[in-house]
C-alpha angles and dihedrals in degrees: 000000000000128000094258092057092047091051091048092051090049091052091054090058124094117257096258090048091048091051092048089050092049089047091049090050090051092049092048092050091048089050093049089050090048094051099038102035119011104044097047088046092048091052089047092052092047089052091047091049089053092047090049093050089050093049090049090052093049091046090052089051090049092049091052089049092050091046090050093046093050089048092050091045090052090047090049091050089050092050091048091049092050092047090051091050091048092049088052091050097044115072117228121230097272092053097052095088091052093046091051088048088050092052092051092046091050088054092052094044089053089061097256126141106232107217098167132020108162124161111226129207114287119249108219120212128182094283108003141038124225110230107201128185123192111231137195119175136165127210146104128303090259095049093049092048088048090053095051091046091053092050090054089052097053118116090237124064109263126158134169124231140174089036116182127177128205124224109288116261114207114216117180106309097342135075115222128193134180116237124199126186144107129280108211130194132166140228133191118253118243117242091258092052092048089051091049092049092048090052091048092050090047092052092049092051090052093046094047094075098065125122125253121281127251120284 
C-alpha cells in the first residue's frame, strides 16, 4: 500500500476516526523514537556520567598524591639544606686542632690572659661528638664579654658552659676577674665511629637485662 492510497483511506474516515489515526501515528512515531534513539542515548549518557565521576575521583586522588609528593620533596630539600648547613658549622676531625687554636687566639686577641686551655675527652653521641676544652682566663668584664661575643660569631658552632667567675679584683682603673668554664664544639662522627657506637649501644642493651649478683 502506497502513501496515496493510505491518505485516500484516511480522508474517507470520519473526523473522530481520522483524529484517532493521527494520534496513533504520533504515538507510534514517539514510541519508535523512544526505543530507537532516546533510551540507548540515555543509557550511553548515564554510562558517560559514571565514567566522568570515576575520572574525577581518580584525578582528585592523583592531585592529592602530587600535592603530598611536592610537600615531601620540599621537606626533603629543607632537611638536606639544614644538614648541609650543620656540616658547614661542625668541624671535621682534621679541623679540630685549628679550631681549638682559633679559640685560644680569640681569647688572647680579646685581651685575656689564658691560664688554662686543656682539651678534655670527647663525649660521643649517636651522630656527633662533643669536643670540650677546659678554660681559665683572666681579664676585665669588657674583655670577657668581647671573648664570648667572638665565640658566638665563629663560623663553627662553639658555646661556653659551666661558667664560673671569681670575685672581681680591682687593679688601677680596671676591674679584673678570673673566668673558668668549658668551650664546647662538635664534630660529626665518621661512619666507622657511628658503627662502633651503635654496636656499643646494642651491647649495653643486651647486657642490661641480666639478673642481680651473688650476695
